[in-house]
C-alpha positions as CSV (number, residue, x, y, z in Angstrom):
1,X,16.5,23.1,0.8
2,X,19.2,21.0,0.2
3,X,19.1,17.8,-2.4
4,X,19.2,14.7,-1.1
5,X,22.1,12.8,-2.4
6,X,21.4,9.9,-5.4
7,X,21.1,6.3,-3.6
8,X,22.5,4.1,-5.5
9,X,20.4,1.1,-6.7
10,X,20.8,-2.0,-5.0
11,X,21.8,-4.6,-8.2
12,X,19.7,-8.2,-7.2
13,X,20.6,-11.4,-9.4
14,X,17.7,-13.7,-9.4
15,X,18.5,-17.0,-10.5
16,X,15.6,-19.2,-11.4
17,X,14.8,-22.2,-14.4
18,X,10.9,-20.5,-14.2
19,X,10.3,-17.6,-16.4
20,X,7.2,-16.9,-14.7
21,X,8.4,-16.5,-11.5
22,X,11.7,-14.3,-12.7
23,X,8.9,-11.6,-13.7
24,X,7.1,-11.4,-10.7
25,X,9.6,-11.0,-8.9
26,X,11.6,-8.5,-10.6
27,X,8.1,-7.1,-10.8
28,X,7.1,-7.8,-7.1
29,X,10.0,-6.1,-5.6
30,X,11.1,-3.5,-8.1
31,X,7.6,-1.9,-7.1
32,X,7.9,-2.0,-3.8
33,X,11.4,-0.9,-3.4
34,X,12.8,2.0,-6.1
35,X,16.0,1.0,-4.6
36,X,16.5,-2.2,-6.1
37,X,17.4,-3.7,-10.0
38,X,16.7,-6.8,-10.2
39,X,18.6,-8.5,-12.7
40,X,17.3,-11.9,-13.9
41,X,18.9,-15.4,-15.0
42,X,17.3,-18.7,-16.5
43,X,20.3,-20.7,-14.6
44,X,23.4,-21.1,-12.7
45,X,25.8,-21.5,-16.1
46,X,24.1,-18.3,-17.0
47,X,25.0,-16.3,-13.1
48,X,28.4,-17.2,-13.1
49,X,29.0,-15.5,-17.0
50,X,26.1,-12.4,-15.5
51,X,29.2,-12.3,-13.1
52,X,31.8,-11.4,-15.4
53,X,30.2,-8.8,-16.2
54,X,28.2,-7.4,-13.0
55,X,28.4,-7.1,-9.5
56,X,25.6,-7.6,-7.4
57,X,24.6,-6.9,-4.4
58,X,22.8,-9.9,-3.4
59,X,22.2,-13.2,-5.6
60,X,18.2,-15.0,-4.9
61,X,19.2,-18.3,-6.1
62,X,17.0,-21.2,-6.7
63,X,17.8,-25.4,-6.1
64,X,16.4,-27.2,-8.5
65,X,17.7,-26.5,-11.3
66,X,18.4,-28.4,-14.6
67,X,21.9,-29.2,-15.8
68,X,23.8,-27.0,-12.4
69,X,21.6,-26.9,-9.4
70,X,21.8,-24.2,-6.9
71,X,24.4,-26.3,-4.6
72,X,27.1,-26.2,-7.6
73,X,26.2,-22.9,-8.9
74,X,26.9,-21.8,-4.8
75,X,29.7,-23.2,-4.3
76,X,30.8,-22.0,-7.6
77,X,30.4,-18.7,-6.5
78,X,31.8,-19.0,-3.1
79,X,35.1,-20.9,-4.4
80,X,36.0,-16.8,-6.5
81,X,37.9,-15.0,-4.9
82,X,35.9,-12.3,-6.9
83,X,32.3,-13.1,-5.8
84,X,33.0,-14.9,-2.9
85,X,31.6,-12.4,-0.7
86,X,28.1,-11.7,-2.8
87,X,25.6,-12.8,-0.3
88,X,23.7,-15.6,-1.3
89,X,20.1,-15.9,0.0
90,X,18.1,-19.5,-2.0
91,X,15.3,-18.9,-3.3
92,X,13.6,-22.1,-3.6
93,X,10.4,-25.0,-3.3
94,X,13.3,-27.3,-1.2
95,X,11.6,-27.4,2.3
96,X,13.4,-30.7,3.4
97,X,16.0,-30.8,6.4
98,X,18.4,-31.2,5.3
99,X,18.6,-29.2,2.6
100,X,17.5,-26.0,5.0
101,X,20.5,-27.1,6.9
102,X,23.0,-27.0,4.5
103,X,21.0,-23.6,3.2
104,X,21.4,-22.4,6.7
105,X,25.4,-23.0,6.2
106,X,25.7,-22.1,2.5
107,X,24.2,-18.8,2.3
108,X,22.5,-16.0,4.2
109,X,19.2,-16.7,4.4
110,X,16.8,-19.6,3.1
111,X,13.4,-18.5,2.1
112,X,11.4,-21.4,1.0
113,X,8.6,-20.6,-2.1
114,X,5.8,-19.3,-1.8
115,X,7.0,-16.8,0.2
116,X,5.3,-13.5,0.8
117,X,7.0,-10.0,-1.4
118,X,7.7,-7.6,1.2
119,X,8.3,-10.2,3.6
120,X,11.7,-11.0,0.6
121,X,12.5,-7.2,0.6
122,X,12.4,-7.0,4.4
123,X,15.1,-9.9,4.0
124,X,16.5,-9.0,1.0
125,X,17.2,-5.8,2.9
126,X,18.3,-7.6,6.1
127,X,20.6,-9.6,4.3
128,X,22.8,-6.1,2.6
129,X,22.5,-4.5,5.6
130,X,24.5,-6.8,7.6
131,X,27.0,-7.3,4.9
132,X,28.0,-3.7,4.5
133,X,28.0,-3.5,8.5
134,X,31.3,-5.9,8.0
Protein backbone atom coordinates (compact mmCIF):
# COMPACT_ATOMS: atom_id res chain seq x y z
CA UNK A 1 0.00 0.00 0.00
CA UNK A 2 1.53 3.28 -1.14
CA UNK A 3 1.46 6.38 0.96
CA UNK A 4 -0.09 9.32 -0.83
CA UNK A 5 2.22 12.33 -0.95
CA UNK A 6 1.09 15.08 1.39
CA UNK A 7 -0.46 17.99 -0.39
CA UNK A 8 0.84 21.39 0.57
CA UNK A 9 -1.75 23.50 2.31
CA UNK A 10 -3.01 26.47 0.35
CA UNK A 11 -2.30 29.69 2.21
CA UNK A 12 -5.18 32.16 2.21
CA UNK A 13 -4.46 35.69 3.43
CA UNK A 14 -7.69 37.14 4.84
CA UNK A 15 -7.78 40.93 5.17
CA UNK A 16 -10.68 42.55 7.06
CA UNK A 17 -11.01 45.12 9.83
CA UNK A 18 -13.72 43.07 11.58
CA UNK A 19 -12.14 40.67 14.13
CA UNK A 20 -15.34 38.58 14.35
CA UNK A 21 -15.35 38.02 10.60
CA UNK A 22 -11.63 37.16 10.62
CA UNK A 23 -12.23 34.55 13.31
CA UNK A 24 -15.34 33.02 11.79
CA UNK A 25 -14.00 32.80 8.22
CA UNK A 26 -10.66 31.39 9.39
CA UNK A 27 -12.35 28.74 11.56
CA UNK A 28 -15.00 28.03 8.92
CA UNK A 29 -12.56 27.52 6.03
CA UNK A 30 -10.10 25.50 8.07
CA UNK A 31 -12.88 23.23 9.34
CA UNK A 32 -14.34 22.70 5.84
CA UNK A 33 -10.96 22.02 4.24
CA UNK A 34 -7.82 20.62 5.78
CA UNK A 35 -6.04 21.93 2.64
CA UNK A 36 -6.30 25.57 3.79
CA UNK A 37 -4.15 27.55 6.18
CA UNK A 38 -5.76 30.94 6.78
CA UNK A 39 -3.60 33.87 7.88
CA UNK A 40 -5.53 36.91 9.10
CA UNK A 41 -4.65 40.60 9.18
CA UNK A 42 -6.83 43.59 10.10
CA UNK A 43 -5.77 46.23 7.56
CA UNK A 44 -4.42 46.91 4.11
CA UNK A 45 -1.13 48.06 5.62
CA UNK A 46 -0.81 44.80 7.57
CA UNK A 47 -1.57 42.92 4.36
CA UNK A 48 1.29 44.62 2.53
CA UNK A 49 3.64 43.96 5.46
CA UNK A 50 2.61 40.28 5.51
CA UNK A 51 3.38 39.95 1.80
CA UNK A 52 7.03 40.71 2.59
CA UNK A 53 7.13 37.49 4.67
CA UNK A 54 4.62 35.11 3.10
CA UNK A 55 3.43 34.32 -0.41
CA UNK A 56 -0.24 33.32 -0.16
CA UNK A 57 -2.01 31.33 -2.84
CA UNK A 58 -4.93 33.76 -2.63
CA UNK A 59 -5.95 36.96 -0.84
CA UNK A 60 -9.50 37.51 0.48
CA UNK A 61 -9.75 41.28 0.71
CA UNK A 62 -12.40 43.52 2.25
CA UNK A 63 -13.02 46.83 0.48
CA UNK A 64 -14.30 49.06 3.30
CA UNK A 65 -11.45 49.42 5.79
CA UNK A 66 -10.04 52.47 7.59
CA UNK A 67 -6.71 54.03 6.56
CA UNK A 68 -6.11 52.00 3.38
CA UNK A 69 -9.19 50.55 1.71
CA UNK A 70 -9.32 47.39 -0.36
CA UNK A 71 -9.09 49.26 -3.67
CA UNK A 72 -5.78 50.89 -2.67
CA UNK A 73 -4.47 47.65 -1.18
CA UNK A 74 -5.34 45.78 -4.38
CA UNK A 75 -3.64 48.44 -6.53
CA UNK A 76 -0.44 48.23 -4.47
CA UNK A 77 -0.41 44.42 -4.64
CA UNK A 78 -0.95 44.45 -8.42
CA UNK A 79 1.70 47.13 -9.00
CA UNK A 80 4.46 45.08 -7.32
CA UNK A 81 6.22 42.52 -9.54
CA UNK A 82 6.64 40.17 -6.55
CA UNK A 83 2.92 40.06 -5.73
CA UNK A 84 1.10 40.98 -8.96
CA UNK A 85 0.15 37.36 -9.76
CA UNK A 86 -1.47 36.56 -6.41
CA UNK A 87 -5.21 36.21 -7.06
CA UNK A 88 -7.37 38.60 -5.09
CA UNK A 89 -10.99 37.88 -4.19
CA UNK A 90 -12.95 40.80 -2.81
CA UNK A 91 -15.08 39.78 0.17
CA UNK A 92 -17.25 42.79 0.86
CA UNK A 93 -20.56 44.29 1.91
CA UNK A 94 -20.45 46.66 -1.08
CA UNK A 95 -23.20 45.54 -3.44
CA UNK A 96 -23.61 48.62 -5.64
CA UNK A 97 -23.16 48.11 -9.40
CA UNK A 98 -20.09 50.37 -9.68
CA UNK A 99 -18.21 48.49 -6.94
CA UNK A 100 -19.23 45.13 -8.45
CA UNK A 101 -18.05 46.25 -11.86
CA UNK A 102 -14.73 47.62 -10.61
CA UNK A 103 -14.25 44.58 -8.41
CA UNK A 104 -14.83 42.28 -11.35
CA UNK A 105 -12.09 44.04 -13.30
CA UNK A 106 -9.58 44.27 -10.46
CA UNK A 107 -9.99 40.85 -8.89
CA UNK A 108 -10.42 37.16 -9.64
CA UNK A 109 -13.84 37.13 -7.92
CA UNK A 110 -16.21 39.41 -6.02
CA UNK A 111 -18.17 37.91 -3.14
CA UNK A 112 -20.70 39.89 -1.13
CA UNK A 113 -21.37 39.52 2.57
CA UNK A 114 -23.15 37.63 3.95
CA UNK A 115 -21.98 34.50 2.17
CA UNK A 116 -22.21 30.75 2.58
CA UNK A 117 -18.96 29.14 3.78
CA UNK A 118 -19.26 26.16 1.41
CA UNK A 119 -19.85 28.51 -1.52
CA UNK A 120 -16.83 30.57 -0.46
CA UNK A 121 -14.68 27.42 -0.41
CA UNK A 122 -15.86 26.40 -3.89
CA UNK A 123 -15.05 29.82 -5.28
CA UNK A 124 -11.62 29.86 -3.62
CA UNK A 125 -10.89 26.39 -5.05
CA UNK A 126 -11.95 27.59 -8.51
CA UNK A 127 -9.72 30.70 -8.41
CA UNK A 128 -6.68 28.73 -7.16
CA UNK A 129 -7.26 26.02 -9.79
CA UNK A 130 -7.58 28.66 -12.52
CA UNK A 131 -4.34 30.32 -11.41
CA UNK A 132 -2.49 26.99 -11.48
CA UNK A 133 -3.74 26.21 -15.00
CA UNK A 134 -2.15 29.38 -16.43
